[in-house]
C-alpha positions as a Markdown table, in Angstrom:
| # | Residue | x | y | z |
|---|---|---|---|---|
| 1 | Met | 0.6 | -2.7 | -17.2 |
| 2 | Leu | 1.9 | -3.2 | -13.7 |
| 3 | Asn | 0.1 | -5.6 | -11.4 |
| 4 | Pro | 0.5 | -5.4 | -7.6 |
| 5 | Leu | 2.3 | -8.2 | -5.9 |
| 6 | Arg | 0.1 | -11.0 | -4.5 |
| 7 | Thr | 0.9 | -13.2 | -1.6 |
| 8 | Trp | 1.9 | -16.1 | -3.7 |
| 9 | Asp | 4.3 | -13.9 | -5.7 |
| 10 | Leu | 6.7 | -14.2 | -2.8 |
| 11 | Ser | 6.3 | -18.0 | -2.3 |
| 12 | Pro | 9.6 | -20.0 | -2.8 |
| 13 | Ser | 8.4 | -21.6 | -6.1 |
| 14 | Ser | 7.1 | -18.4 | -7.6 |
| 15 | Pro | 8.5 | -17.4 | -11.0 |
| 16 | Val | 7.9 | -13.8 | -10.1 |
| 17 | Leu | 10.1 | -14.1 | -7.0 |
| 18 | Ala | 12.8 | -15.8 | -9.1 |
| 19 | Glu | 12.7 | -12.9 | -11.6 |
| 20 | Leu | 12.9 | -10.4 | -8.8 |
| 21 | Ala | 15.9 | -12.2 | -7.3 |
| 22 | Glu | 17.6 | -12.0 | -10.7 |
| 23 | Leu | 16.9 | -8.2 | -10.9 |
| 24 | Tyr | 18.2 | -7.7 | -7.4 |
| 25 | Ala | 21.4 | -9.7 | -8.2 |
| 26 | Gly | 21.8 | -7.6 | -11.4 |
| 27 | Asn | 21.9 | -4.5 | -9.3 |
| 28 | Ala | 24.7 | -5.7 | -7.1 |
| 29 | Asp | 26.7 | -2.5 | -7.2 |
| 30 | Tyr | 23.8 | -0.5 | -5.7 |
| 31 | His | 23.2 | -3.2 | -3.0 |
| 32 | Arg | 26.9 | -3.3 | -2.3 |
| 33 | Leu | 26.9 | 0.5 | -1.6 |
| 34 | Ser | 23.8 | 0.3 | 0.4 |
| 35 | Gly | 25.0 | -2.6 | 2.5 |
| 36 | Asp | 21.9 | -4.7 | 1.5 |
| 37 | Phe | 22.4 | -8.4 | 1.2 |
| 38 | Gly | 25.9 | -8.6 | 2.8 |
| 39 | Asp | 29.3 | -8.8 | 1.1 |
| 40 | Arg | 28.1 | -10.6 | -2.0 |
| 41 | Pro | 24.8 | -9.1 | -3.2 |
| 42 | Glu | 25.3 | -10.6 | -6.6 |
| 43 | Glu | 24.5 | -14.0 | -5.0 |
| 44 | Val | 21.3 | -12.8 | -3.4 |
| 45 | Thr | 18.8 | -15.6 | -3.0 |
| 46 | Ala | 15.1 | -15.6 | -3.7 |
| 47 | Ala | 14.5 | -16.1 | 0.1 |
| 48 | Gln | 16.5 | -13.0 | 0.9 |
| 49 | Val | 14.6 | -10.9 | -1.7 |
| 50 | Ala | 11.2 | -12.2 | -0.3 |
| 51 | Ala | 12.3 | -11.3 | 3.3 |
| 52 | Ala | 13.5 | -7.9 | 2.2 |
| 53 | Leu | 10.3 | -7.1 | 0.3 |
| 54 | Asp | 8.1 | -8.4 | 3.1 |
| 55 | Ala | 10.0 | -6.2 | 5.6 |
| 56 | Glu | 9.6 | -3.1 | 3.3 |
| 57 | Leu | 5.9 | -3.7 | 2.8 |
| 58 | Ala | 5.4 | -4.1 | 6.6 |
| 59 | Glu | 6.6 | -0.4 | 7.1 |
| 60 | Pro | 3.8 | 2.1 | 7.9 |
| 61 | Gly | 2.5 | 3.8 | 4.9 |
| 62 | Trp | 2.9 | 1.0 | 2.4 |
| 63 | Arg | -0.2 | -0.5 | 0.9 |
| 64 | Cys | -0.3 | -3.9 | -0.7 |
| 65 | Cys | -3.0 | -6.1 | -1.9 |
| 66 | Trp | -2.4 | -8.7 | 0.9 |
| 67 | Arg | -1.9 | -6.2 | 3.7 |
| 68 | Ala | -5.0 | -4.4 | 4.7 |
| 69 | Pro | -4.5 | -0.7 | 5.4 |
| 70 | Val | -5.0 | 0.4 | 9.0 |
| 71 | Ala | -8.4 | 1.9 | 9.4 |
| 72 | Thr | -8.3 | 5.3 | 11.1 |
| 73 | Gly | -10.9 | 8.0 | 11.7 |
| 74 | Ala | -14.6 | 7.9 | 12.1 |
| 75 | Gly | -16.7 | 5.6 | 9.9 |
| 76 | Arg | -14.0 | 3.2 | 9.1 |
């Protein structure tokens, strides 16, 4: 079962963030091609991953448990 990210999942001491950073570093070839994380994506830090995820989740259309969706239309 997949659980949505929570605010504390991106905190510096979070084991979830540490695991995500390892996953990102393990996909260095992709990040090297995309230009993400500079010249050495295999050395991506947890802080860089947290910042990247936060920026992606801030984009319009993303919904996350700690970001309330923008209410539009009547009755909202």
